[in-house]
A tleap script that builds the chain and sets N, CA, C and O, in Angstrom:
source leaprc.protein.ff14SB
mol = sequence {
  NMET SER ALA THR LYS ALA THR THR ASN THR
  THR ILE GLU LEU PHE LYS ILE ASP GLU LEU
  LYS GLU LYS ASN ASN THR PRO ASP ARG ILE
  PHE GLU GLY MET LYS ALA ALA GLU ASN TRP
  ILE THR GLY LYS VAL VAL THR GLU GLU VAL
  TYR GLN ARG ALA LEU LYS GLU PHE LEU GLU
  SER PRO MET GLY GLY LYS LYS VAL LYS LYS
  ASP ALA LYS ARG CARG
}
set mol.1.N position { -8.241 -41.182 15.434 }
set mol.1.CA position { -7.847 -40.842 14.105 }
set mol.1.C position { -7.810 -39.618 14.458 }
set mol.1.O position { -8.859 -39.159 14.911 }
set mol.2.N position { -6.511 -38.643 14.358 }
set mol.2.CA position { -5.795 -36.807 14.185 }
set mol.2.C position { -5.773 -36.511 13.158 }
set mol.2.O position { -5.684 -37.236 12.168 }
set mol.3.N position { -5.863 -35.223 13.230 }
set mol.3.CA position { -5.782 -34.402 12.140 }
set mol.3.C position { -4.496 -33.678 12.611 }
set mol.3.O position { -4.332 -33.409 13.801 }
set mol.4.N position { -3.670 -33.395 11.744 }
set mol.4.CA position { -2.555 -32.960 11.621 }
set mol.4.C position { -2.658 -31.665 11.060 }
set mol.4.O position { -3.726 -31.447 10.486 }
set mol.5.N position { -1.702 -30.612 11.078 }
set mol.5.CA position { -1.644 -29.518 9.852 }
set mol.5.C position { -0.201 -29.490 9.637 }
set mol.5.O position { 0.780 -29.790 10.318 }
set mol.6.N position { -0.465 -28.873 8.068 }
set mol.6.CA position { 0.595 -29.031 7.394 }
set mol.6.C position { 1.568 -27.621 7.524 }
set mol.6.O position { 1.136 -26.600 6.989 }
set mol.7.N position { 2.559 -27.586 8.061 }
set mol.7.CA position { 2.683 -26.088 8.467 }
set mol.7.C position { 4.061 -26.115 6.762 }
set mol.7.O position { 4.897 -26.922 6.355 }
set mol.8.N position { 3.496 -24.567 6.244 }
set mol.8.CA position { 4.764 -23.920 5.509 }
set mol.8.C position { 5.960 -23.069 6.146 }
set mol.8.O position { 5.955 -22.440 7.204 }
set mol.9.N position { 7.209 -23.258 5.003 }
set mol.9.CA position { 7.800 -21.779 5.922 }
set mol.9.C position { 7.653 -20.732 5.210 }
set mol.9.O position { 8.605 -20.505 4.463 }
set mol.10.N position { 6.746 -19.963 5.169 }
set mol.10.CA position { 6.983 -18.727 3.885 }
set mol.10.C position { 7.560 -17.236 4.621 }
set mol.10.O position { 7.449 -16.842 5.782 }
set mol.11.N position { 8.038 -16.777 3.743 }
set mol.11.CA position { 8.655 -16.014 4.319 }
set mol.11.C position { 8.113 -14.221 3.957 }
set mol.11.O position { 7.939 -13.914 2.778 }
set mol.12.N position { 7.885 -13.148 5.089 }
set mol.12.CA position { 7.539 -12.119 4.812 }
set mol.12.C position { 8.286 -11.452 4.131 }
set mol.12.O position { 9.442 -11.687 4.483 }
set mol.13.N position { 8.229 -10.530 3.102 }
set mol.13.CA position { 9.610 -9.943 2.805 }
set mol.13.C position { 9.311 -8.360 2.554 }
set mol.13.O position { 8.604 -7.963 1.628 }
set mol.14.N position { 10.193 -7.184 3.876 }
set mol.14.CA position { 9.822 -6.155 3.964 }
set mol.14.C position { 10.872 -5.078 2.958 }
set mol.14.O position { 11.833 -5.420 2.269 }
set mol.15.N position { 10.430 -4.004 3.116 }
set mol.15.CA position { 11.017 -3.057 2.602 }
set mol.15.C position { 10.621 -1.916 3.072 }
set mol.15.O position { 9.430 -1.768 3.343 }
set mol.16.N position { 11.277 -1.180 3.206 }
set mol.16.CA position { 11.280 0.382 3.735 }
set mol.16.C position { 10.703 0.799 2.273 }
set mol.16.O position { 10.967 0.260 1.198 }
set mol.17.N position { 9.722 2.064 2.556 }
set mol.17.CA position { 8.688 2.557 1.608 }
set mol.17.C position { 9.974 3.407 0.864 }
set mol.17.O position { 9.681 3.673 -0.302 }
set mol.18.N position { 10.959 3.762 1.156 }
set mol.18.CA position { 11.664 4.898 0.289 }
set mol.18.C position { 12.473 4.052 -1.202 }
set mol.18.O position { 12.565 4.466 -2.357 }
set mol.19.N position { 12.983 2.695 -0.560 }
set mol.19.CA position { 12.735 1.808 -1.393 }
set mol.19.C position { 11.815 1.011 -2.294 }
set mol.19.O position { 12.430 0.466 -3.211 }
set mol.20.N position { 10.744 0.833 -2.287 }
set mol.20.CA position { 9.878 0.639 -2.720 }
set mol.20.C position { 9.220 1.865 -3.681 }
set mol.20.O position { 8.532 1.629 -4.675 }
set mol.21.N position { 9.543 3.146 -3.223 }
set mol.21.CA position { 8.851 4.224 -3.729 }
set mol.21.C position { 10.062 4.604 -4.850 }
set mol.21.O position { 9.817 5.341 -5.805 }
set mol.22.N position { 11.503 3.967 -4.601 }
set mol.22.CA position { 12.942 4.113 -6.068 }
set mol.22.C position { 11.939 3.052 -6.678 }
set mol.22.O position { 11.831 3.091 -7.903 }
set mol.23.N position { 11.455 2.444 -6.239 }
set mol.23.CA position { 11.055 0.512 -7.585 }
set mol.23.C position { 10.030 1.026 -8.027 }
set mol.23.O position { 9.863 0.879 -9.237 }
set mol.24.N position { 9.151 1.673 -7.389 }
set mol.24.CA position { 7.962 1.042 -8.102 }
set mol.24.C position { 7.658 2.897 -9.310 }
set mol.24.O position { 6.830 3.027 -10.212 }
set mol.25.N position { 8.779 4.081 -8.749 }
set mol.25.CA position { 9.588 5.227 -9.487 }
set mol.25.C position { 8.100 6.387 -8.984 }
set mol.25.O position { 7.678 7.307 -9.685 }
set mol.26.N position { 7.662 6.058 -7.882 }
set mol.26.CA position { 6.308 6.775 -7.509 }
set mol.26.C position { 6.886 8.411 -7.237 }
set mol.26.O position { 7.861 8.532 -6.496 }
set mol.27.N position { 6.321 9.533 -7.793 }
set mol.27.CA position { 6.779 10.890 -7.680 }
set mol.27.C position { 6.844 10.976 -6.225 }
set mol.27.O position { 6.186 10.152 -5.590 }
set mol.28.N position { 7.587 11.913 -5.550 }
set mol.28.CA position { 7.845 12.557 -4.623 }
set mol.28.C position { 6.093 12.966 -4.337 }
set mol.28.O position { 5.351 12.319 -3.598 }
set mol.29.N position { 5.828 13.801 -4.876 }
set mol.29.CA position { 4.742 14.404 -3.976 }
set mol.29.C position { 3.362 13.883 -3.850 }
set mol.29.O position { 2.478 14.362 -3.139 }
set mol.30.N position { 3.271 12.776 -4.673 }
set mol.30.CA position { 2.705 10.861 -4.897 }
set mol.30.C position { 2.783 10.586 -3.045 }
set mol.30.O position { 1.976 10.805 -2.142 }
set mol.31.N position { 4.047 10.061 -3.079 }
set mol.31.CA position { 4.590 9.679 -2.350 }
set mol.31.C position { 4.497 10.226 -0.820 }
set mol.31.O position { 4.375 9.397 0.083 }
set mol.32.N position { 4.542 11.350 -0.580 }
set mol.32.CA position { 4.941 12.447 0.574 }
set mol.32.C position { 2.858 12.021 0.749 }
set mol.32.O position { 2.570 11.691 1.899 }
set mol.33.N position { 2.070 12.032 0.102 }
set mol.33.CA position { 0.591 12.677 -0.211 }
set mol.33.C position { 0.098 11.141 0.369 }
set mol.33.O position { -0.731 11.188 1.278 }
set mol.34.N position { 0.524 9.835 -0.066 }
set mol.34.CA position { 0.932 8.456 0.132 }
set mol.34.C position { 1.407 8.571 1.858 }
set mol.34.O position { 0.665 8.318 2.807 }
set mol.35.N position { 2.215 8.825 1.900 }
set mol.35.CA position { 2.720 8.968 3.256 }
set mol.35.C position { 1.777 9.495 4.810 }
set mol.35.O position { 1.651 9.028 5.942 }
set mol.36.N position { 1.389 10.406 4.257 }
set mol.36.CA position { 0.122 11.428 4.908 }
set mol.36.C position { -0.861 10.752 4.891 }
set mol.36.O position { -1.326 10.311 5.941 }
set mol.37.N position { -1.251 10.580 4.053 }
set mol.37.CA position { -2.635 9.354 4.112 }
set mol.37.C position { -2.670 8.271 5.060 }
set mol.37.O position { -3.597 8.004 5.825 }
set mol.38.N position { -1.111 7.423 4.884 }
set mol.38.CA position { -1.676 6.255 6.068 }
set mol.38.C position { -0.710 6.489 7.017 }
set mol.38.O position { -0.207 5.459 7.467 }
set mol.39.N position { -0.307 7.499 7.449 }
set mol.39.CA position { 0.785 8.053 8.643 }
set mol.39.C position { 1.900 7.453 8.916 }
set mol.39.O position { 2.510 7.410 9.985 }
set mol.40.N position { 2.157 6.967 7.854 }
set mol.40.CA position { 3.782 6.687 8.022 }
set mol.40.C position { 4.698 7.471 7.552 }
set mol.40.O position { 4.707 8.267 6.613 }
set mol.41.N position { 5.848 6.993 8.693 }
set mol.41.CA position { 6.979 8.147 8.209 }
set mol.41.C position { 8.249 7.340 8.308 }
set mol.41.O position { 8.470 6.283 8.898 }
set mol.42.N position { 8.864 7.951 7.730 }
set mol.42.CA position { 10.266 7.949 6.895 }
set mol.42.C position { 10.895 6.400 7.927 }
set mol.42.O position { 11.024 6.279 9.145 }
set mol.43.N position { 11.136 5.538 6.928 }
set mol.43.CA position { 11.836 4.427 7.430 }
set mol.43.C position { 11.154 2.980 8.358 }
set mol.43.O position { 11.681 2.186 9.136 }
set mol.44.N position { 9.193 3.186 7.613 }
set mol.44.CA position { 8.391 2.141 8.050 }
set mol.44.C position { 8.833 1.774 6.890 }
set mol.44.O position { 9.276 2.394 5.924 }
set mol.45.N position { 8.582 0.265 7.205 }
set mol.45.CA position { 8.709 -1.063 6.441 }
set mol.45.C position { 7.312 -1.574 6.205 }
set mol.45.O position { 6.332 -1.203 6.851 }
set mol.46.N position { 7.303 -2.207 5.502 }
set mol.46.CA position { 5.947 -2.859 5.380 }
set mol.46.C position { 6.265 -3.829 3.308 }
set mol.46.O position { 7.281 -3.849 2.614 }
set mol.47.N position { 5.276 -4.253 3.129 }
set mol.47.CA position { 4.914 -5.430 2.086 }
set mol.47.C position { 4.968 -5.018 0.356 }
set mol.47.O position { 3.818 -4.662 0.097 }
set mol.48.N position { 5.645 -4.941 -0.656 }
set mol.48.CA position { 5.218 -4.561 -1.937 }
set mol.48.C position { 3.732 -4.597 -1.504 }
set mol.48.O position { 3.216 -3.484 -1.401 }
set mol.49.N position { 3.017 -5.565 -1.255 }
set mol.49.CA position { 1.823 -5.919 -1.654 }
set mol.49.C position { 1.041 -4.049 -0.897 }
set mol.49.O position { 0.636 -3.025 -1.446 }
set mol.50.N position { 1.193 -4.510 0.589 }
set mol.50.CA position { 0.571 -3.044 1.472 }
set mol.50.C position { 1.539 -1.217 0.215 }
set mol.50.O position { 1.149 -0.053 0.125 }
set mol.51.N position { 2.353 -1.685 -0.213 }
set mol.51.CA position { 2.778 -0.506 -0.648 }
set mol.51.C position { 1.803 0.007 -1.996 }
set mol.51.O position { 1.307 1.115 -2.201 }
set mol.52.N position { 1.734 -1.354 -2.888 }
set mol.52.CA position { 0.666 -1.038 -3.687 }
set mol.52.C position { -0.709 -0.370 -3.809 }
set mol.52.O position { -1.274 0.657 -4.187 }
set mol.53.N position { -0.925 -1.723 -3.194 }
set mol.53.CA position { -2.606 -1.446 -2.528 }
set mol.53.C position { -2.810 0.019 -1.524 }
set mol.53.O position { -3.931 0.329 -1.118 }
set mol.54.N position { -1.811 0.687 -1.261 }
set mol.54.CA position { -1.705 2.172 -0.486 }
set mol.54.C position { -1.714 3.205 -1.806 }
set mol.54.O position { -2.285 4.293 -1.730 }
set mol.55.N position { -1.191 2.868 -2.736 }
set mol.55.CA position { -0.181 3.584 -3.820 }
set mol.55.C position { -2.179 3.935 -4.719 }
set mol.55.O position { -2.592 4.959 -5.262 }
set mol.56.N position { -2.929 2.518 -4.475 }
set mol.56.CA position { -3.532 2.694 -5.842 }
set mol.56.C position { -4.629 3.046 -4.879 }
set mol.56.O position { -5.598 2.919 -5.627 }
set mol.57.N position { -5.194 3.457 -3.545 }
set mol.57.CA position { -5.643 3.432 -2.712 }
set mol.57.C position { -6.023 5.301 -2.907 }
set mol.57.O position { -7.128 5.830 -2.789 }
set mol.58.N position { -4.592 6.024 -3.255 }
set mol.58.CA position { -5.038 7.147 -2.929 }
set mol.58.C position { -4.810 7.509 -4.162 }
set mol.58.O position { -4.935 8.734 -4.155 }
set mol.59.N position { -4.531 7.140 -5.282 }
set mol.59.CA position { -4.491 7.426 -6.833 }
set mol.59.C position { -5.935 7.733 -6.924 }
set mol.59.O position { -6.368 8.668 -7.598 }
set mol.60.N position { -6.795 6.789 -6.113 }
set mol.60.CA position { -8.070 6.340 -6.659 }
set mol.60.C position { -9.063 7.520 -5.892 }
set mol.60.O position { -10.292 7.585 -5.913 }
set mol.61.N position { -8.294 8.229 -5.356 }
set mol.61.CA position { -9.057 8.593 -3.619 }
set mol.61.C position { -9.409 10.640 -4.193 }
set mol.61.O position { -8.669 11.468 -4.723 }
set mol.62.N position { -10.744 10.697 -3.763 }
set mol.62.CA position { -11.039 12.228 -4.334 }
set mol.62.C position { -9.877 13.440 -3.341 }
set mol.62.O position { -9.287 13.495 -2.262 }
set mol.63.N position { -10.064 14.140 -4.419 }
set mol.63.CA position { -8.800 15.337 -3.680 }
set mol.63.C position { -9.111 15.997 -2.596 }
set mol.63.O position { -8.285 16.478 -1.820 }
set mol.64.N position { -10.474 16.064 -2.469 }
set mol.64.CA position { -10.527 16.558 -0.727 }
set mol.64.C position { -10.223 15.501 0.154 }
set mol.64.O position { -9.927 15.709 1.331 }
set mol.65.N position { -10.295 14.093 -0.478 }
set mol.65.CA position { -9.800 13.128 0.521 }
set mol.65.C position { -11.221 12.758 1.540 }
set mol.65.O position { -11.395 12.037 2.522 }
set mol.66.N position { -12.064 13.635 0.750 }
set mol.66.CA position { -14.075 13.162 0.853 }
set mol.66.C position { -14.434 11.492 0.825 }
set mol.66.O position { -14.518 11.175 -0.362 }
set mol.67.N position { -14.597 10.699 1.417 }
set mol.67.CA position { -15.169 9.462 0.951 }
set mol.67.C position { -16.378 9.707 0.297 }
set mol.67.O position { -17.104 10.676 0.522 }
set mol.68.N position { -16.589 8.816 -0.519 }
set mol.68.CA position { -17.715 9.100 -1.586 }
set mol.68.C position { -18.429 7.555 -2.066 }
set mol.68.O position { -17.755 6.600 -2.452 }
set mol.69.N position { -19.493 7.559 -1.979 }
set mol.69.CA position { -19.721 5.911 -2.294 }
set mol.69.C position { -20.343 6.201 -4.057 }
set mol.69.O position { -20.956 7.024 -4.735 }
set mol.70.N position { -19.447 4.442 -4.161 }
set mol.70.CA position { -19.750 4.602 -5.623 }
set mol.70.C position { -20.900 4.997 -6.219 }
set mol.70.O position { -20.668 5.890 -7.034 }
set mol.71.N position { -21.823 4.760 -6.164 }
set mol.71.CA position { -22.960 4.661 -6.499 }
set mol.71.C position { -22.912 6.651 -6.825 }
set mol.71.O position { -22.920 7.140 -7.954 }
set mol.72.N position { -22.883 7.164 -5.994 }
set mol.72.CA position { -23.213 8.858 -5.869 }
set mol.72.C position { -23.496 9.263 -7.021 }
set mol.72.O position { -22.998 8.791 -8.044 }
set mol.73.N position { -24.441 10.310 -6.981 }
set mol.73.CA position { -24.625 11.055 -8.589 }
set mol.73.C position { -24.003 12.387 -8.371 }
set mol.73.O position { -23.539 12.811 -7.312 }
set mol.74.N position { -24.057 12.969 -9.483 }
set mol.74.CA position { -23.097 14.420 -9.070 }
set mol.74.C position { -25.218 15.473 -9.116 }
set mol.74.O position { -26.354 15.010 -9.222 }
set mol.75.N position { -24.881 16.372 -9.024 }
set mol.75.CA position { -25.833 17.189 -8.977 }
set mol.75.C position { -25.264 18.001 -10.331 }
set mol.75.O position { -25.872 18.979 -10.766 }
savepdb mol mol.pdb
quit
């Protein structure tokens, strides 16, 4: 008895980050900060999912860039 793997032809769609900036109406200052945080250069290509995740993480990060535990208490 032998097992066979089913293969699927899935394509991953890549976009230039500048295209995704326009598609998502990302303001310039947010886009430039996101590029710096991700070490992205102009012309980089990513999936839309990667862009969305990077945008979400950037918008939810603290202003100083310091990593803060979710259960951190204020002084």
